[in-house]
N, C-alpha and C positions, 0 to 999 in steps of 0.2 A: 862394475860390481866389485865387491870386496871379498877376498878369502880371509876370514878372520884368523886371529891367533897367529902362531908362528908357522903356519903353512904358507904364508906369503914370502916371496923372496924379492930382493931388489931388482929393478929393471936394469937389464944389461943392454948396451948398444950391440946391434948385430953387424955382421960383415956387410949386409946390404945397406945399412945406414951409412957406413963409411964410403961405400961405392957411390952413394947418391949425394954425399955431402956437398959436392961442388955444384949441384943443381940449384937453380934459382928458386924453384918452388918447394913447398913443404914435402917431406917424405913420409910423414905420418900425421894422423889426426887423433883427437881424443873424443870419445863418445861420451856425451852427457845424457844420463839415463834417469828420468824422473823417478822410476821405481826404486832407485838406489840413493836418491837425494844427493846426487853428485854436484859439486860446485867447487870453485876456487875462491880463496879469500886472502885479502891482504889488508893489514892495518898500517897505513902509512904514518910514520912519525914525523916526517919532514913537512914543514909548512911552506916550503919554498916553491911549490908548484903554482903555475899560472891559474888565475880564475877567469881568464878571458879567452885563452887560445889553447887548443889541443887538436890532435888528429888521432882517431882510432881507426885501425885497419885490421880486418880479419876475413877469413874464409869460413863459410858455414854451409852445411848440408842439413836440410830439414827432414824430420821424420813424421811430424804431425802438423796440422794446419788449422785446427778449430779452437785451440786454447789460447790463453795469453801467457807467454813465456818471457821471463826476464833474461836478456842476454848479458847486459851489464847493468849494475846498480851500485851507486856510491852515495854516501852521506857523510856529513861532518860529525855525526854523533850516533847515539843508539836509537834515534828515532827511525820509524819506518818510512818517514818522508825522505825520499831519495831522488837523485838525478838518475834517470834510467834510459836505456835503450832496450825496447821490448819489441816482440812481434806478437800481434794480436790478430788472430784469424787471417794470417798471411800478410798483414800490413805492418811495416816497420813504423814505430812511433818513438818520439823523443820527448821525455818529460823532464822539466826542471822543477823539483818539488812536486807539487800536485798539478802543475800546469802542463798541458800538452802543447808544446811549442812547434812541433813539426811532425808530419806523418805522410806516408804515401797516400795518393788519391784512393778513393773507395774502389775504383776499378783497376787498381794496381796491387795485385796480390802475389806473394811469393809462395807458391804451392807446387813446386816440382820436386818430387822425392828422389828423382834420378840425378839431380843436378847439384853442383856447387855454385854458390854465389859469393862474389867478392864485395864486401861492404866497407865503405869508408864514411865515417862521420867526422865532418870537419866543423870545428867551432872557431869562429873569429868574432866573438860577441860584438854586436847583436846579430851577426849573420851566422846562420847554421845551414849546413848542406848534408844531404845523404846522397852518396854515389853508389850505384850498383853496376858492377862490371865496367867501371871506367866512365859511366855516364851519369849525369845529374838526374836523380829520381825525385827529389823534393828539396826545397830550399825556402828559407825565410830570412828577411833582413830586419825583422821586428821582434826578434827574440830578446831575452833578458840581457842586460849589459854585463852581467857577470854570473857566475854560478858558484855554489858552495861545495858541491861534491866533486864527482868525477875522479879527481886525482889528488885530493888533499887529505882524506882520512880513510875510512873503511870502504873497501871496494869488494864486491862479490861478482863473480863471473859465473853465470849459469843458474842463478836463482834470485829471488826477491831479497832485498837487504834486511837482515835481522829478523825477518818473519819467514818461517818455513813455508814454502809453496812457490808456485810459478816457476818450477824448475824447467830449465831449457831441455827440449827434446830434440836432439840432433847431434851433429859433429861440428867441432871447431878446429881450425888449423891456423898457424902463423898469426898470432895476435900481436899487433904492434900498438903501443900507445906512446905518442910523441908529445911531451909536455912543453907548452909554450910556443908551438908552431902550428900554423894552419896550412897543411900540405895538400897538394893535389894528388889524385889517385895515381898519377904517373910516377910517384915516389915508390909505389908498391906493385905496379903492374904496367903492362903495355900491350898494344894490339900486335899480333903477329902478322905475317904476310897474308894469312887467310882471313884476317879481320876478327880473330878470336882473342879475347882478353886473357892474358897469361900472367902468372905471378912473376914478380921481379924482386930480388933481394934488396931490402932497404939498406942504404949505405950512409945515412946521415946520423946526426946526434939525436939524443932522446930527451934531453932536459932533465930536470931534477927528479921527477917522479915517473919518468918514462920507463917502459919495459918492453921486452920481446918474449912472449910466452909460446910454448908448444913448438919450439924450434928444435926438432929432434935431429937435425944435422949437427948441432953443436951441444945439445943437452941430452941427458938420458932420463931425467926425472920430470914427471908431470908437475907443472907449476914453477919450475926453475926459470929464472930470468937470464937470457943470454945477451942482454944489452950492455952488460958491464956495470950497470947500476946496482946489481944485487938486490933488486926488488922482487924477491922470490914470493910466490903465493903458496899458501897451504892448500894441498889437494885433499878434498874431503870425499871419502867413500868411492874413490876410483880404484880400479884394479888394473895394474899394468902387466900382469903375468899372462902369458899366452897359454900356459899349461898349468894344470893343477896336479901336483905330486901328492897324491893321497898318502896319509900315514899308513905304512905297511910293515908290520913287524915280521922280520926274518927270524925264524926259529930253527933254521937248519944248522947253525953253527954259533959258537960263542966267541967273543962277546956278542950278545944280541944287538942287532942294528935295525934301524929304520931305512929300508931300501926305497921308500917313497919320497920323503922330504929331506932325509938326512938328520932328522931330529935325534937327540941323544936318548938312548935307552939305558936306564940304570938298573942293574941287577942287585936287588936288595936281598941278601941271603945267598942261598946256594942253588938257584935255579940252573938246571943243567939240560943238555940235549939228550934225547932218547929216541928209540925207534918206535914208531907208531904201531899199534896193533893192526890187524887186518881191517881195512876200511874201504869204502867205495868212493872216497873223496880224493884219491891219489896222494894221500899224505904219507910221507916217509919219515923224515926226522922231525921231531916236535920238541916242545919245552916241557920239562917235568917239574911239578911243584910238590913239595913235601907235606903240605897241609898244616894243621894246627900245631903251633909251637915251633914250626920249622923256620919261620922268618923269611920264607921264600915268596917274593913277589917282584914285579917289574914296575918301574915308573917311566911313563912316556911323556910326550909334550903336552902343552896346553892346547885344548881343543875348543873351538867355538863353532857351533853348528849354524849353517846358513839356512835359507828358506827351503832348500832341498838338501838331502844328505843320504848316505848309505853307510851302514855299519855291518861288517861281516866278521864272524869269528867261528872257530872250531874248538870243541873240548870233548874230553873223555874222562868222566868223573869216576873215581873209585867208589866201591860200595861202602867204604868206611867214611864217606864224605860227611862232614858235620852239616847241620841243618840249614845254615845260611851261607854256605861257602860261596865265594864270589869268583866269577870268571872275569868279568870286566866291570869297571866302575869309573865314574868321573867325579872326583872330589866329594865322595860321600853322598852319592845320589843327587848331585847338582844337575845332572843331565840324564844319564841312564845307568842302570846296574842290572846284571844278571846274577841271581843268587838262588840257593836252595840245596836240596839233597841230591842224591845221584840221579833220580828220575823225576821227582816232584820238584819243579822249579818255577821261578817267577822272573819276569822282566819288568822292572819298574822304570817308567818314563816320567820325567818332570818337565813342565813347561816353564816359560820365562816368568810366569806369575807365581811360581813356586807351588803349583798344584800338580800332584802326581797321580798316576794310575798304575795298578799292578795287573799284569797279564800272566796267567798261569799256563803252564804247558807240561807235558810229559816227555822227558828226554829218554832216549834209548840208553841201554846199559853199555853201549859202545860209543863210537864217535858220532858227534852231532854237529850240524852246521846251522847257524842262526843268522838271518838277515833282518835288519831293522831299517826301514826308510820312513820318510814323512808320510807315506801312503800305505804302509803295511808292515806286518811282521810274519816271517816264515821260519818254520823249524823243519829242517830236512826236506825243504822244497814244498811243504804244505803250509798254507796260510792259516794263521791262528787269529789274525785280526786285520781288517781292511781299512780301519780308520783309527789309528792309534793317536795318542796325545802328541801334539805338535811340540817338538823340542827346539824349534828355530830360535836362535839367539842365546841359547844356554851355553855356558862355558865352564871349563875347569880342567884340572890335570887328569890325564888318563892313567889309571892303575889297572894292572893285569894280575889276577890271582889274589886280590885283597880288596877289602872295603877301605877306601882312602889310604892314608899312610899309617893307620893305627895298628897295622898287623893283626887286625881282627877278621874273623870269618875267612881265614886263609884257605885256598883251594887245594884239594888233594887229588892229583891226577895229572893228565896231560892236556896242554893247550896248544893248538896249531896256530897258523898265521892269523893275525888280526889286522883288518884294514878299515880305515875310517876316511870316507870322502865327505868333506864338509860342504860341498857345493852342488852335488849331483845326485839325483834319485835314479838309481840303476834298475829300479823296478823289480819284478819277481825273479828269483833265481830259477834255474832249470829244475824240472821235476826230480825230486830226490836230494836236492841241495847242490850248491855250487861246487864244481870240481876244481881242485887246485891245479897249478901248473906241474909239470913233471919234476921240477926242482922243489916242490912243496910250497912255493909262494903263490899268492893270489894273482889272478890275471888283472890286466888294465892298471898297472902300477901308476902310469902317468897318463892323465886324460886331458883332452883339450878343454881349455877354460872358456866356456861360452860367455862368461862374464867379463872377458878381457876388454878393457876400454881403450887400449892403445893399439891402433889399427893402421894398416897401410892404405886406407881409403883417403885419397887426397885429390885435389882438382887438377893435378898435372900428371902426365904420363911419364913414368920413370924409365930409367935405362938399366935397371938391375937385371940380372939373369934369373929366369924362372925355371927352376929345376923340378918343379912339381911338388915341392915340400909345403907350399903355402907360406904366407907371411914373409915374402921376399921382395915383391915388386910393388912399387908405388903406382897408383892409378885410381880412377874412379870405379869403385867396385859395385857389383850387383848387390842389392838388398831387396827385401820384399816390398812390393809396390802397393801402398794403400789405395791407389786409384784402380787397382784390379783385384780387389779383395771381395770375396763372397763368404759371409758368415764366419770370418776369422778375425781375431783381434791381434794387432801387431804390438811388439814391445822390443826392448833391448836394442835400440837403434835400428828397428825394422829388420832384425836378424832372428827374431823369435815370433812364432805364430801360434795362437791358442784357439782351440775350437772344440765343439762337441756336436757337430751337425753332419748328416750324411752327405748332402749335396752342398759341399763347401770346398773352397780352395783359395789360395793366393798364389800369384805368379811373381817372378822377379822383375827387376827394372831393366835388365839387359836381355835383348834377344839376339840370337846368333844364327847365321845361315851357312857358315862354312867354318872350318877349323876344328880343333879338338880341345874340349874343355872338361874340367873336373871340379866338382864341389861336393860337400858333405852335409848331411843332416843328422843330427842326433835325435833319435826317436823319443817320444814321450809316452807312448802307449803301444799296445798291440793292435791298434785300430788305425794307425796312420797310413797315409799313401804318399809316396815320394816319387816324383817323375818330372815330366815336361808338358808344356801346353803350347800349341801353335800361337805365335804372336799375332796372327791374323784373325783370331776369333775371340769372342767374349767368354769369360769364365762362367760356366753354367752348372758346375758340379765338381766332383772329385777328378783328379788326374786319371784319365783312362775312361771317363764317361763318354767321350766323344771320339769320332774317328780321327781327329787331329790332336788328341792328347793321349799320353802314355804314362802308366804308373806301375809301381811295385808296392803291393799291399802287404801289410805286416803278417798276413796269414800265409805268405809265400807265393801267392798268385801274381802274375803280371796282368795288367788291365789295359784294354783298348776297346773302344766302341761298346762300352758297358758290359764287356764280357771278360771274365777271369779265366786264365789258363795257368796250370801248374808251372812253376818256374824255379824258385829258389828256396832258401831257408826262411823260416819264420823269423820275425824280429820283434823286439819289445823295447820298453823304456831303457835308455842308456846305450842301446846299440847305435853304432855309427854307420850310416848308410852312405856309401860313396856313389856318385853318379858320374859316369864317363860317357860324354856325348861326342861322337865323331861324325860331324856333318860333311866331312869329305868322303867318308866311306858309307855314311848313312846308317850308323849303328848306335845302339844305346845299351850300355852294360852297367849293371848295378853291383856294388860290393857291400858285404856285411862284415864290419870290423876288419877290413883289409882283405877279405877273401872274395874273389870274383864269384858271382853267381851265374856267370855265363852271359852270352849275348841274349838280351831280352827281345830286342826289336831290330829289324833290318829294313833297308829300303826307305829310310827317312829322308825327306827333302823339304825345304822350306825354311822358315824362320821360327825358332823355338825359344821359349823362356823356361827357366826352372819353375816347377809347380809343386805345391805341397798341400795336402789336407791334414791338419792336426786333429786327432780324435774322430769320433763318430757319435751318432745318436746316443745320448746318456753316458758317454765316456769322454770326459774332458782330457785334453792332452796339450802339451806345449812342445813344439819341435823347434830346435835351434839349428840355424844354418850357418855355414862357413863357406864363402865363395873364394877364399884365399886371402882375405884381408888379415888373417892371422894364420899361424901354422896349422896344417891339416893334421888330423889324428893319424892318418895313414897316407903315405906318399902317393901321389897320383901316378897312374900308369905312364910309362915312357912316352914322351911327346905331348902329353896333355898339359894344359895351362890353366891357371886361375882365371876366373871370369871377371875381367875388368877391362876398361877401355884400352889399357896398354897392350893387351894381348889380342885385341880385335884386328881383323885384317886391315892393312893400310888402304885407305880409300883411293880410288882412281881420281876422284874429284874432291879436293880438300876444301875448296871455296866455291860454293854454288853460284856466287855472283859472277864467276867467270863465264857462266853459260846461261844463266837466267837472272833477271833482276826486275824489281818494280821501281818505277820512279813516279813521284808525285810532283806536279808542277801547277803553277797558277797562270791562267790565261791572261793575255794582254790585248786581245781583240784585233791584233794586226798580224804579225808573224813572229816566230821565234824558233831558235834551235834549242832542243832539249839535250843536255849533255850529262856526263857522269857515269855512263855505263862502262864496264870493263871490256866491252867488245863492241863490234859493229853489228847491230841487230839484223836478223833475217826475218823475224816474225814479230810484229808489234801489234798489240791489242789495246786500244784506247777506250776508256769509258769515263764519262763525266762523274766526278765524285760529289761535288756540291750542287750539281745541276742535273736535272733529268735530261738525258741526251742519249741518242742511239750509240750502240757499240760500233766501233770502226776497226776492222782487221786488215792489216797490210802485210805483204811479204816481198822479199827480193826476187823470188822466182816470177811472180806476176809483174812486179815492178811497182815503184812508188806511183801515187795517184790512184791506183786501183784499189777500191774499197769493197769489202764484204761486211755484212751486218749479221752478227750472231743471233739477234733477236727476231729476225724475219726470214722469209723465204726468198727475199729479193735477189735478183741476179747481180753480178758484179757491176759496180758503178765507177766511172772514171772521171775524176774531177780534180782540179787544183784547189788549193785552199784547205785541204785536209792534211794528209801526210805527203809533203812535197818531195822529200828526199831522205835517204838513209845516210848517216854520217859515221865516222870512225868510232864514235863513242855515244851515238844517240840517233837523233832524227830531227827534222825540221817540220814544223806545222804552219799552215796558213791561218786565215782569219775565220774559218767557219765555226759556228757555235758548237758543233759537235766535238771540237777539239781545242777551241781557243777563245772562249768568251772572256771578256775582260773581267778580272777579279775572281773568276770561278776556278775551282780546283779540279784537276783531272788525274786519273791513275793510268799509267801505261805499263803493261806487262810485256817484257821483251825476252826473246830467246835467240840464241845464235845457232845456225845450222852449219857452223864450221867456218874457218878463216877463208876457205876458197872452195872451188868445185873440182879440184883435181881428181883425175880418174885415169885408170888404165883399161884399154880395150884390147881384147884378144881378136886378132884379125885372121880371117880365113877367106880363101878364094873358092867360090862354088860355081858350078855351071848352071846358069839361070838365063836362058836365051843369050848365051855367051857368058864368058867369065865375069863374075861380079864379086865385089867385096861384101863380106858380112862381118858383123861385130858380135862377139859374145854368143855365138851360135844362135842368134836371133833368126826367126823364120823368114825375114824379108831382106832382100838384097838392096845395096846401093841406097840406103835410107838417107834422109836428111838429118844431119847431126845438129845438136845444140851444144855449143861450146861457149863458156862464159869468159868474158874479158878478165884478164888478170890470173887466170888459172892455167895449170899445166896438164897436158894430156899426153899419154904414152900409148902409141899404137904398136902392139906387140906382134911382130911378123915372124915369130919363131916357127909357127906351124909350117909343115912341108908344103902345103898347098900354095904358100906365098912365093915359092921359088920362081924367080924370073918376073915377079910382079911388085916392084918397089912402090910403096905408097908415098905420094908426094902431095903438096898443096899448091894451089894457084888461085888467082883472083878471077880466072876465066874457067867456065865450065869445061871439063875434060882437059884443062891445062894446055900443055904443049901440042896436044892433038887437035886443038881448036884455035890455033894462032896465039895461044897464051904463053906466059912464061911461068917458070917455077917460082913459087913464093917461098922465100927462105928466112924471112925475119922471125927470129925466135925459134927457128926450126933446126933440129940436129938429127942426124941419122947415124945409126950404129949397126954394124954387122951386115951380113948378107941375108936378104929375105929368104925364108925357108930354113934357116939355120938357127940354132939356139942363140939367144941374146940379140937377135935382130929386132930393131925397133926404130920408129920415127917419133920424135918428141917435138911438141910445139907448145910454146908459151904464148898464149893469145894476148896481144897487146891491146891497149885502150884505143877505141875508135877504129879498130881494124874493120875493113869492109868485109862483106860476105866472102867466104872462101869456098873452095871446092877441093875435094880430095880426088885423086886420080892415080892411075898406074902410069909411071913414066915410060913403060915399054909397050903398053897396049891400050887402045882407046876403049871407051864405053864401059869401064869397070866401076867408076866412082859415082859420087853424088855431091850434094851441097852440104856445106858446114856453116850454119848460122853462127856468127860471132856476136853473142848477145851482150848488151850492157846490163841486162838482168842476170840473175844468178841461176845456177843449175846446169846439169849436164845430161845428155841422153843416157837412158838406162834401158837395158834390153833383158832384164831378168824375167819379166812377165811375158804374157802372150801378146801384149800390145806395148808399143814404145812409149816411154814416159820421159819427162824432164825432172831431174831430182837434184836437190841440194841436201846433203845428208851429213850429219855429225854423229857417227856411231859411238864415239866416246861418251857423248852426252845423251845418246838415245833419242835423237830428234831428226826428222827429215821433213822436207816440203816436197810434195809430188804434184806435178802438173801433167795432164794428158787430155786427149780427146777420145771420148767414148766411140766405140764402133757404131756405125750407122746401118750396118747390115749384118747378116748372119744370125746365128741363134746360139743360145747356151751361155754358160758362165765364161768369164775371161779373168786373167790375172794381171796385176799391176805391180811392177817393181818398186820397192821403197828405199833400198840402199842402206838399211840399218845394220845388217849382219846379225840381227836378232829379231825374233818375232815381236811385233808391236803389241802392247797391251791396250793401247788407246789410239783410235783413228777417228778424226773428224773429216767427213767427206761432204763436199758442197759443189753443186753445179755453178759454173761461172757465167756461162752464156745464157742461161735460162733460170727461171725461178725454181726453187726446190728446197726441200728440208736439208738440215745439217744432220745427215745420217751419222750416228756415232756408234762405233764399235768399242766395247769395253770388255776385257777378258773375263771379268767377274760375272757378267750376264750373258755375253755372247759365247756360250758354251757349245752352241751349234750355229750353223750359218743363217739362222732365221731371226735371231734376237738382236734388237738394236734400240737405241734411244735417239731422240731428236734434240739437238742442242738448243734449237729455237723454240721449243715448247716445254710446258710443264708436265707433259704426259709421262707416265711410267713406261716400263718396258713394252716395246712393240714387237709384233711378229709378222714377218713376210718371208715366205718360203724361198730359200736360196738367195736372200739379199746379199750375203757375203760370198756368193759363188758356190763352188762345190766342196770347198775345204776351208778350214780356219787358217789364219795367217801363218806364214812360215818365216824363216830368217831372211828370206829374199823377196817374197811377194805376199800380197793380200788379194782376195778374190772379190769379184762383183758379179751379180746375177744378170740374167737376160734382160731384166727391166732397165738396165743401164745402157742398153744398146740404142741410144737415141741421138748420137752424134754431138752431144753437148761437150763443151770444154769444161774441165773439172779441176779441182784442187783438193788436196788432202794434207792434213797435218798429222804426222805419225809419231808416236812416242813408245819407246821400249824402256823398261825399268833399268836403272843403274843403281846398284847398291850404294847407299849413302847419299844419293843425289835425287832420285825420283822414285815414286812408289805409286802403284795403281792397284786398288783392292776394294774390298767390300766389308761391311759389318752389319750386324743386326741391332735394331733399336732395343731400348729397355723401357722407355717411357719415364725415366727418372732424370732429375736434373742435379742430383747429388753425386756422391762417390760411386753410385751404382750406374751412372751414365757411362756410355761407351768410352773406352780409351783406345785410340788408334795408334798402334805401334808403327813407327816409320823408320826408325834407325837414324834419324836426323832431326835437326830443328828446322821446322818448315818455314819457307819464305812465301809460299803460295799454296792454297788449298781450294779445291772445288768439290762440292758434295751434291749428289742428286739421289732422290728416292727412286727406287726401281719399281716399287709396288704401289706408290701413291702419286697423285697428280700434284706435284709441288715443284717450285722453281729451282733452277740451278744456283746454288749458294757459292759465292766467292768471297774469301777473305785472305789477307796477306799480312806479313809482319812489318811492312813499311807503313801502311795505313793504320794498322793496329799494333802499336809498338809496346803495349803493356798487356798484361793478363789481368782481367779477361779481355779478349778481343771481340768486339761486336760491330765493327765497321764493315757492313755487309753490302755487296753488290750482287746482282743477279744476271747471269749470262743471257737469259732470255727475256729480260725486262729492261726498260729504259730508265727506271726509277733512280733517283739520286741515292747516295749512300745512306743507310739507316741501320738500326739495330733489329728491325723487323720489317717485313714486306708490307706495303700498303694494303690494308684490308685483311691481313693475316690475323686470324683470331685463335690460332692453334697454339695456345699455352706459352706465350711469353717471348722475350727477346732471344735472339740467336747469339749466345755467349759461348766462347771457346777459350781454352788455355792452350797457347802454343808452347810446348815444353821441349826440353833438350833432346828427346828422342821420340816425340810423337805429339798427338793432339788429344786433349781431354775435353769432351763435351760438357758444358755447364748449362745445358738447356734441355727441355723436353718438347721443344717446338717440333711439330710433326714434319717440318721440312727436312729435319735431320735426325729425329729421334722420337718416333711415335711409340712403338712397342715391339715386342718380341716376334711378331708376325710380319714385321716390315724390314726390308733390307735397303741398304744404301751403298752406292759406289762412291769412290773418291779418287782424286788424283792430286798429287802433292809434289812440290819441288823444294829443294833444300837451301838453307843458308849455309850450314856446315854439317857434315856427318857427325854422329855421336862420338866416334873415336877422335876425330880431329878437334872437336870442341871440348874434349875432355869431360863431357857432361856438363858444360857450362850453361847456366840458365840465363834467361833474359831478365 
């Protein structure tokens, strides 16, 4: 946006810019705002550019998705026919003249408002290619052999060429145009070690008409070219100022000055300072004007009023005042004028069409305060008009005490400070009129410019220091999310929201679960609500309507669960509300114009997003937000940071493919080894993609060849020809049609449960028909251990009960007490049993025979130690012994055990995760039985469950999950499991930035009202199941569905081949999803995933990359 007249100041480079100058990526971006008609333009005079080859590279962040926006448009003359790169309803399109030569597929749409996209358009006529984030997205080899535009004459960036319209709505950064060369994306970016495409500084030449724009590491002006070619573009209607310094006349001393913008004030005549009479406005020293024939008046700067404005002034007219004496005027009523006698006065407002209206009022015989905005006029705090003539766009020189410069209608009396803010409507003043500062000046001299278009919102995480001032740190910043908007309209780069409904809100694009963050919102009315909303729930009304949303209402109340409680000061248009969210301490504090209102809420936990309702029924309002991409109006509290990817916690897992991945392969009908994983898999789930075939699930704890089927109750099957072995980076399959039919395609989802089964056991000696060893305080002595080959085990004998009982190994039961010898291969002993630090350590070698542990000093104390070629180690955390392979870092474990065959009551099973699992699949191996499924969103007591092998909704069986919900060490099972069956369980605990398990409520809509599932990462794998309806388990992933929208669906409980909708499903259309940089947007109203508000769904998801690590990069 533009601050007109001389209230704009040139953009200055900041210290943060200098600190980041060495970074490869951009440090700032430019917002293109259709409401302001912003664009860049260059008329090239050189004809030396190539008409066959060029490369265009830039980064973009989109704000809207339903219109047709021109990103680049170029033509050889004044014709509207141009060569263009545009985005139409999310699809990039290339036109040469009126011919569409290249575009993304209809199912490839760019509509992630949280993300940055890197775009490269490569022209090597007749071949043209579009790259997105380093990968080819569209190409043609049959385009025109040459082109007339692009780099030869007039070029517009951000709008249609020569015809107003199709303005780009979004952000652009680092625009490169290389004339005469068809370059690969690797000239401008590269994949980092986590597989994320990152910006790289281009180091080549540019050609005759090449340029590099928006390079704020080396330039300070929007449109300047840093390539060395001096191909500068003209910036139209942009505003690079982060603050607005409103004109503010200081009348406390002479010579009179403007302490807002520094504009020159000319004293025409003998205007002097004087002491104000008694007043309620806090005025002390004022300016005194001599009236008719005195020649006393002041000349100020040129003023141009924007779409919103505020004019404040004070005066005290003498009784001898002439009839049309003027307090303030702009160029002889070109904009506004206040004139009249001492008490009978008029305010004349003129619009840009030269039509004026007079508003009469009665002034007091003492001091008066007048406020004029685009939405009202107030005299001494009382409204005299609520819909005055709009002066937007009017301009002229400001005069104080006279009608223009004619020295006519001169004012006789005193005038206090005068302030004119050309870009902000500050709303109604306080009752009685605005009170000045103690020094006689008006408050809010310098205000944050919500129209600033030069922002720190970029696709790379910067390394600048965040002091809490805002406008310091480069990163992908929070904006309002059009995918989570209810009855609000977004604008201004999705940093402004407008509304006039009660049950309405919009949330931000970034959710946080830990850390301390600060942001600000400039209110637009006294009906706004500013707060936060849980990232796990759908927006259904204003912040504070639900139990998991919290708000600060403009009437001073705090809101939660649809209940208001007295809290802080009221606020109105123009007030800056700061939000300080501390999710380490669980507190939420609001600020009004820098003053804390106290702690509003405590005990907060979970993931939250900023949330705002602008306006209310019959009261339209626009609220402008600042999440730190420009300077804050008031510094954040100590320790609080701006809300951007740079300040998010460092993820423990930067690359999800180190722990989970999907591979797609084509069968050959014989046997083959599938490679390419970044790990040796422990759990592999195979499903026919192009062929109807049963699911086949394998894991390393049970061992290769052993197959379970997620779509049936079948017991475990042992066969060769399916998955025959696990390898270091994949697995090998045989010839069976379920996994390897010739020419058919298959999907395999793979997880790792850790590199090994290493474990430490605490050893104690107990009296149990003689002394016996026990491990981890388990209730049974001398148990048979499971130790995996290749793993390391530590037997800690520090407990005093071990004194005199050294634990050793032998290949013979009871070792040396039974004619055996001590086994020492890979075994080390440390310290004296019974003393601190005493331990026996064994590294189990490959192919080692069954071992036995024993006491070298006493017989009959030990037991057997199976050295398995399969994975997993004995776990004693539960009431029964289990074999577990666990990867706590990734929140995944495989658990094998045998159910008790006697006794009664619930029992517990150790899972090895160190955190309570949110998802557990439990299946009998030795007998038929359902895949009982625990999910934390539905299993809120021990009776609720789902079955993975059926379409049924939530089931109930009393005590199915034992006597208590899962803990960090165990999960429970009920008496019904006391059947002696061998069992397997796959357990998952959430890991921030890598995995998520939650629920959502349907909406029944397939547009922007459809649910958005916030994950905090870009998903690699997603499974969804209705809990209230009988519908199949839906599976999609980013490998099979590499473009948005994704509709390559498989079903966990069905054998069907991949499809967009289940066979026989008539429930309203295909299953379409967008996989976004920090979550999932449903693009379907199919009942399987989105029927209506009375239906709930659970999901599980695993990541490609966390939002912080991917910098908000979209696919």
